[in-house]
VMD Tcl script that builds the backbone (N, CA, C; Angstrom):
set m [mol new atoms 276]
animate dup $m
set s [atomselect $m all]
$s set {name element resname resid chain x y z} {
  {N N UNK 1 A 0.846 -1.181 0.000}
  {CA C UNK 1 A 0.000 0.000 0.000}
  {C C UNK 1 A 0.888 1.241 0.000}
  {N N UNK 2 A 0.530 2.210 -0.777}
  {CA C UNK 2 A 1.304 3.452 -0.834}
  {C C UNK 2 A 1.127 4.255 0.442}
  {N N UNK 3 A 2.173 4.920 0.807}
  {CA C UNK 3 A 2.119 5.820 1.958}
  {C C UNK 3 A 2.096 7.252 1.457}
  {N N UNK 4 A 1.437 8.104 2.210}
  {CA C UNK 4 A 1.448 9.529 1.880}
  {C C UNK 4 A 2.757 10.125 2.371}
  {N N UNK 5 A 2.977 11.377 2.061}
  {CA C UNK 5 A 4.209 12.040 2.508}
  {C C UNK 5 A 4.306 12.105 4.025}
  {N N UNK 6 A 3.178 11.998 4.715}
  {CA C UNK 6 A 3.182 12.031 6.179}
  {C C UNK 6 A 3.321 10.629 6.767}
  {N N UNK 7 A 3.430 9.586 5.892}
  {CA C UNK 7 A 3.637 8.226 6.365}
  {C C UNK 7 A 2.368 7.445 6.652}
  {N N UNK 8 A 1.212 8.034 6.463}
  {CA C UNK 8 A -0.029 7.308 6.689}
  {C C UNK 8 A -0.395 6.521 5.428}
  {N N UNK 9 A -1.170 5.461 5.598}
  {CA C UNK 9 A -1.574 4.665 4.452}
  {C C UNK 9 A -2.580 5.423 3.601}
  {N N UNK 10 A -2.387 5.319 2.307}
  {CA C UNK 10 A -3.265 5.980 1.346}
  {C C UNK 10 A -4.525 5.132 1.172}
  {N N UNK 11 A -5.677 5.771 1.123}
  {CA C UNK 11 A -6.943 5.074 0.936}
  {C C UNK 11 A -7.684 5.667 -0.240}
  {N N UNK 12 A -8.508 4.847 -0.875}
  {CA C UNK 12 A -9.303 5.324 -2.006}
  {C C UNK 12 A -10.650 4.617 -1.977}
  {N N UNK 13 A -11.662 5.317 -2.463}
  {CA C UNK 13 A -13.003 4.739 -2.528}
  {C C UNK 13 A -13.719 5.310 -3.746}
  {N N UNK 14 A -14.498 4.463 -4.395}
  {CA C UNK 14 A -15.351 4.914 -5.499}
  {C C UNK 14 A -16.751 5.110 -4.940}
  {N N UNK 15 A -17.380 6.224 -5.293}
  {CA C UNK 15 A -18.728 6.529 -4.824}
  {C C UNK 15 A -19.617 6.715 -6.044}
  {N N UNK 16 A -20.742 6.011 -6.056}
  {CA C UNK 16 A -21.703 6.153 -7.146}
  {C C UNK 16 A -23.049 6.568 -6.590}
  {N N UNK 17 A -23.663 7.541 -7.250}
  {CA C UNK 17 A -24.974 8.024 -6.819}
  {C C UNK 17 A -25.914 7.961 -8.009}
  {N N UNK 18 A -26.957 7.143 -7.894}
  {CA C UNK 18 A -27.982 7.060 -8.933}
  {C C UNK 18 A -29.025 8.132 -8.674}
  {N N UNK 19 A -29.204 9.012 -9.618}
  {CA C UNK 19 A -30.115 10.135 -9.415}
  {C C UNK 19 A -31.544 9.855 -9.854}
  {N N UNK 20 A -31.752 8.741 -10.568}
  {CA C UNK 20 A -33.120 8.387 -10.919}
  {C C UNK 20 A -33.696 7.523 -9.789}
  {N N UNK 21 A -35.006 7.410 -9.718}
  {CA C UNK 21 A -35.602 6.675 -8.607}
  {C C UNK 21 A -36.905 6.009 -9.022}
  {N N UNK 22 A -37.148 4.856 -8.419}
  {CA C UNK 22 A -38.431 4.180 -8.601}
  {C C UNK 22 A -39.112 3.976 -7.249}
  {N N UNK 23 A -38.634 4.706 -6.247}
  {CA C UNK 23 A -39.217 4.635 -4.912}
  {C C UNK 23 A -38.485 3.694 -3.968}
  {N N UNK 24 A -37.660 2.801 -4.496}
  {CA C UNK 24 A -36.889 1.889 -3.651}
  {C C UNK 24 A -35.606 2.564 -3.204}
  {N N UNK 25 A -35.125 2.144 -2.035}
  {CA C UNK 25 A -33.857 2.662 -1.535}
  {C C UNK 25 A -32.820 1.557 -1.689}
  {N N UNK 26 A -31.776 1.856 -2.441}
  {CA C UNK 26 A -30.745 0.870 -2.709}
  {C C UNK 26 A -29.393 1.379 -2.226}
  {N N UNK 27 A -28.609 0.465 -1.614}
  {CA C UNK 27 A -27.250 0.788 -1.206}
  {C C UNK 27 A -26.432 -0.493 -1.329}
  {N N UNK 28 A -25.285 -0.374 -1.980}
  {CA C UNK 28 A -24.367 -1.498 -2.110}
  {C C UNK 28 A -22.993 -1.006 -1.687}
  {N N UNK 29 A -22.360 -1.757 -0.772}
  {CA C UNK 29 A -21.037 -1.381 -0.293}
  {C C UNK 29 A -20.070 -2.520 -0.548}
  {N N UNK 30 A -18.856 -2.155 -0.884}
  {CA C UNK 30 A -17.785 -3.125 -1.060}
  {C C UNK 30 A -16.557 -2.621 -0.347}
  {N N UNK 31 A -15.451 -3.344 -0.476}
  {CA C UNK 31 A -14.239 -2.936 0.233}
  {C C UNK 31 A -13.699 -1.574 -0.192}
  {N N UNK 32 A -14.002 -1.154 -1.417}
  {CA C UNK 32 A -13.497 0.148 -1.861}
  {C C UNK 32 A -14.537 0.917 -2.671}
  {N N UNK 33 A -15.808 0.651 -2.412}
  {CA C UNK 33 A -16.854 1.406 -3.098}
  {C C UNK 33 A -18.128 1.469 -2.272}
  {N N UNK 34 A -18.928 2.504 -2.549}
  {CA C UNK 34 A -20.256 2.667 -1.955}
  {C C UNK 34 A -21.164 3.231 -3.038}
  {N N UNK 35 A -22.278 2.568 -3.266}
  {CA C UNK 35 A -23.235 2.983 -4.286}
  {C C UNK 35 A -24.589 3.197 -3.630}
  {N N UNK 36 A -25.242 4.300 -3.958}
  {CA C UNK 36 A -26.557 4.580 -3.392}
  {C C UNK 36 A -27.500 5.069 -4.487}
  {N N UNK 37 A -28.764 4.755 -4.298}
  {CA C UNK 37 A -29.810 5.291 -5.158}
  {C C UNK 37 A -29.908 4.623 -6.507}
  {N N UNK 38 A -30.749 5.219 -7.327}
  {CA C UNK 38 A -30.956 4.750 -8.682}
  {C C UNK 38 A -32.060 3.718 -8.791}
  {N N UNK 39 A -32.637 3.660 -9.970}
  {CA C UNK 39 A -33.583 2.595 -10.281}
  {C C UNK 39 A -32.816 1.277 -10.277}
  {N N UNK 40 A -33.534 0.164 -10.291}
  {CA C UNK 40 A -32.892 -1.149 -10.257}
  {C C UNK 40 A -31.831 -1.268 -11.345}
  {N N UNK 41 A -32.170 -0.881 -12.566}
  {CA C UNK 41 A -31.239 -1.007 -13.687}
  {C C UNK 41 A -30.008 -0.119 -13.497}
  {N N UNK 42 A -30.220 1.095 -13.038}
  {CA C UNK 42 A -29.118 2.035 -12.808}
  {C C UNK 42 A -28.176 1.496 -11.744}
  {N N UNK 43 A -28.744 0.999 -10.647}
  {CA C UNK 43 A -27.936 0.497 -9.543}
  {C C UNK 43 A -27.129 -0.724 -9.984}
  {N N UNK 44 A -27.762 -1.603 -10.744}
  {CA C UNK 44 A -27.054 -2.786 -11.245}
  {C C UNK 44 A -25.913 -2.382 -12.176}
  {N N UNK 45 A -26.145 -1.371 -12.996}
  {CA C UNK 45 A -25.113 -0.892 -13.918}
  {C C UNK 45 A -23.926 -0.302 -13.149}
  {N N UNK 46 A -24.215 0.488 -12.119}
  {CA C UNK 46 A -23.133 1.051 -11.304}
  {C C UNK 46 A -22.329 -0.068 -10.644}
  {N N UNK 47 A -23.027 -1.077 -10.141}
  {CA C UNK 47 A -22.368 -2.199 -9.478}
  {C C UNK 47 A -21.457 -2.935 -10.454}
  {N N UNK 48 A -21.959 -3.204 -11.642}
  {CA C UNK 48 A -21.148 -3.878 -12.668}
  {C C UNK 48 A -19.892 -3.081 -12.983}
  {N N UNK 49 A -20.018 -1.770 -13.056}
  {CA C UNK 49 A -18.874 -0.925 -13.422}
  {C C UNK 49 A -17.795 -0.918 -12.348}
  {N N UNK 50 A -18.166 -0.796 -11.081}
  {CA C UNK 50 A -17.131 -0.789 -10.041}
  {C C UNK 50 A -16.466 -2.155 -9.936}
  {N N UNK 51 A -17.247 -3.221 -10.135}
  {CA C UNK 51 A -16.653 -4.559 -10.112}
  {C C UNK 51 A -15.684 -4.743 -11.278}
  {N N UNK 52 A -16.051 -4.240 -12.454}
  {CA C UNK 52 A -15.187 -4.328 -13.633}
  {C C UNK 52 A -13.904 -3.532 -13.418}
  {N N UNK 53 A -14.014 -2.351 -12.845}
  {CA C UNK 53 A -12.820 -1.546 -12.548}
  {C C UNK 53 A -11.896 -2.321 -11.612}
  {N N UNK 54 A -12.457 -2.922 -10.566}
  {CA C UNK 54 A -11.650 -3.702 -9.628}
  {C C UNK 54 A -11.018 -4.919 -10.311}
  {N N UNK 55 A -11.748 -5.569 -11.216}
  {CA C UNK 55 A -11.205 -6.713 -11.956}
  {C C UNK 55 A -10.019 -6.289 -12.814}
  {N N UNK 56 A -10.159 -5.169 -13.511}
  {CA C UNK 56 A -9.080 -4.690 -14.379}
  {C C UNK 56 A -7.859 -4.296 -13.560}
  {N N UNK 57 A -8.077 -3.694 -12.409}
  {CA C UNK 57 A -6.955 -3.351 -11.539}
  {C C UNK 57 A -6.279 -4.617 -11.004}
  {N N UNK 58 A -7.078 -5.589 -10.592}
  {CA C UNK 58 A -6.527 -6.850 -10.072}
  {C C UNK 58 A -5.700 -7.561 -11.139}
  {N N UNK 59 A -6.145 -7.490 -12.393}
  {CA C UNK 59 A -5.395 -8.101 -13.490}
  {C C UNK 59 A -4.011 -7.458 -13.638}
  {N N UNK 60 A -3.901 -6.205 -13.204}
  {CA C UNK 60 A -2.611 -5.497 -13.237}
  {C C UNK 60 A -1.855 -5.680 -11.921}
  {N N UNK 61 A -2.453 -6.418 -10.987}
  {CA C UNK 61 A -1.819 -6.627 -9.690}
  {C C UNK 61 A -1.899 -5.418 -8.784}
  {N N UNK 62 A -2.939 -4.601 -8.980}
  {CA C UNK 62 A -3.065 -3.364 -8.208}
  {C C UNK 62 A -4.410 -3.279 -7.500}
  {N N UNK 63 A -4.427 -2.440 -6.488}
  {CA C UNK 63 A -5.663 -2.070 -5.804}
  {C C UNK 63 A -5.957 -0.627 -6.152}
  {N N UNK 64 A -7.168 -0.176 -5.872}
  {CA C UNK 64 A -7.592 1.167 -6.242}
  {C C UNK 64 A -6.634 2.237 -5.720}
  {N N UNK 65 A -6.238 2.129 -4.467}
  {CA C UNK 65 A -5.372 3.161 -3.883}
  {C C UNK 65 A -3.960 3.146 -4.457}
  {N N UNK 66 A -3.606 2.096 -5.171}
  {CA C UNK 66 A -2.283 2.005 -5.789}
  {C C UNK 66 A -2.273 2.480 -7.241}
  {N N UNK 67 A -3.454 2.647 -7.818}
  {CA C UNK 67 A -3.558 3.024 -9.228}
  {C C UNK 67 A -3.308 4.515 -9.417}
  {N N UNK 68 A -2.656 4.830 -10.522}
  {CA C UNK 68 A -2.431 6.232 -10.856}
  {C C UNK 68 A -3.665 6.784 -11.572}
  {N N UNK 69 A -3.727 8.070 -11.661}
  {CA C UNK 69 A -4.818 8.716 -12.396}
  {C C UNK 69 A -4.806 8.241 -13.849}
  {N N UNK 70 A -3.614 8.100 -14.410}
  {CA C UNK 70 A -3.488 7.654 -15.800}
  {C C UNK 70 A -4.036 6.238 -15.980}
  {N N UNK 71 A -3.760 5.347 -15.031}
  {CA C UNK 71 A -4.278 3.972 -15.122}
  {C C UNK 71 A -5.801 3.952 -15.029}
  {N N UNK 72 A -6.356 4.757 -14.133}
  {CA C UNK 72 A -7.806 4.818 -14.009}
  {C C UNK 72 A -8.438 5.415 -15.260}
  {N N UNK 73 A -7.774 6.403 -15.829}
  {CA C UNK 73 A -8.254 7.007 -17.063}
  {C C UNK 73 A -8.234 5.976 -18.201}
  {N N UNK 74 A -7.189 5.169 -18.258}
  {CA C UNK 74 A -7.077 4.118 -19.269}
  {C C UNK 74 A -8.226 3.114 -19.138}
  {N N UNK 75 A -8.531 2.726 -17.907}
  {CA C UNK 75 A -9.643 1.800 -17.665}
  {C C UNK 75 A -10.957 2.438 -18.093}
  {N N UNK 76 A -11.140 3.694 -17.739}
  {CA C UNK 76 A -12.375 4.399 -18.103}
  {C C UNK 76 A -12.542 4.438 -19.620}
  {N N UNK 77 A -11.452 4.684 -20.336}
  {CA C UNK 77 A -11.524 4.784 -21.796}
  {C C UNK 77 A -11.575 3.420 -22.479}
  {N N UNK 78 A -11.388 2.338 -21.706}
  {CA C UNK 78 A -11.448 1.002 -22.297}
  {C C UNK 78 A -12.888 0.539 -22.489}
  {N N UNK 79 A -13.836 1.390 -22.159}
  {CA C UNK 79 A -15.239 1.045 -22.340}
  {C C UNK 79 A -15.979 0.755 -21.052}
  {N N UNK 80 A -15.277 0.746 -19.923}
  {CA C UNK 80 A -15.937 0.490 -18.643}
  {C C UNK 80 A -16.864 1.640 -18.290}
  {N N UNK 81 A -16.397 2.861 -18.494}
  {CA C UNK 81 A -17.191 4.042 -18.171}
  {C C UNK 81 A -17.459 4.834 -19.433}
  {N N UNK 82 A -18.556 5.576 -19.421}
  {CA C UNK 82 A -18.862 6.476 -20.504}
  {C C UNK 82 A -18.987 7.875 -19.933}
  {N N UNK 83 A -18.362 8.818 -20.583}
  {CA C UNK 83 A -18.436 10.195 -20.123}
  {C C UNK 83 A -19.645 10.863 -20.756}
  {N N UNK 84 A -20.506 11.445 -19.921}
  {CA C UNK 84 A -21.670 12.176 -20.417}
  {C C UNK 84 A -21.345 13.657 -20.409}
  {N N UNK 85 A -21.709 14.327 -21.462}
  {CA C UNK 85 A -21.393 15.766 -21.567}
  {C C UNK 85 A -22.588 16.635 -21.284}
  {N N UNK 86 A -23.617 16.068 -20.702}
  {CA C UNK 86 A -24.802 16.845 -20.357}
  {C C UNK 86 A -25.948 16.542 -21.310}
  {N N UNK 87 A -27.105 17.024 -20.951}
  {CA C UNK 87 A -28.281 16.759 -21.777}
  {C C UNK 87 A -28.801 15.360 -21.522}
  {N N UNK 88 A -29.854 15.027 -22.217}
  {CA C UNK 88 A -30.487 13.721 -22.045}
  {C C UNK 88 A -29.654 12.650 -22.752}
  {N N UNK 89 A -29.548 11.455 -22.138}
  {CA C UNK 89 A -28.845 10.374 -22.803}
  {C C UNK 89 A -29.531 9.994 -24.108}
  {N N UNK 90 A -28.767 9.440 -25.012}
  {CA C UNK 90 A -29.327 9.018 -26.298}
  {C C UNK 90 A -30.451 8.021 -26.080}
  {N N UNK 91 A -31.511 8.155 -26.836}
  {CA C UNK 91 A -32.643 7.250 -26.722}
  {C C UNK 91 A -33.670 7.662 -25.698}
  {N N UNK 92 A -33.471 8.814 -25.055}
  {CA C UNK 92 A -34.439 9.262 -24.037}
  {C C UNK 92 A -35.592 9.981 -24.661}
}
mol reanalyze $m
mol bondsrecalc $m
mol representation Tube
mol addrep $m
């Protein structure tokens, strides 16, 4: 585990917030992520994405707190994440 300049262990967590709702309250927590909200489909999609990110990091022999910004960006651009630039998603 990487240490900060002050010698403490570095920690990282992914947080996902689903802004759509169907009235149900959903929360999923893992060792390095917390997901809240969203319709069933949205919540499942967020869960799949954080698990995929962790799988890709594990394949590199790394944990989230050990990954560089560049490595996370590479994973994001590999199709795991999609960047939205605002407005309604396609097909809405």
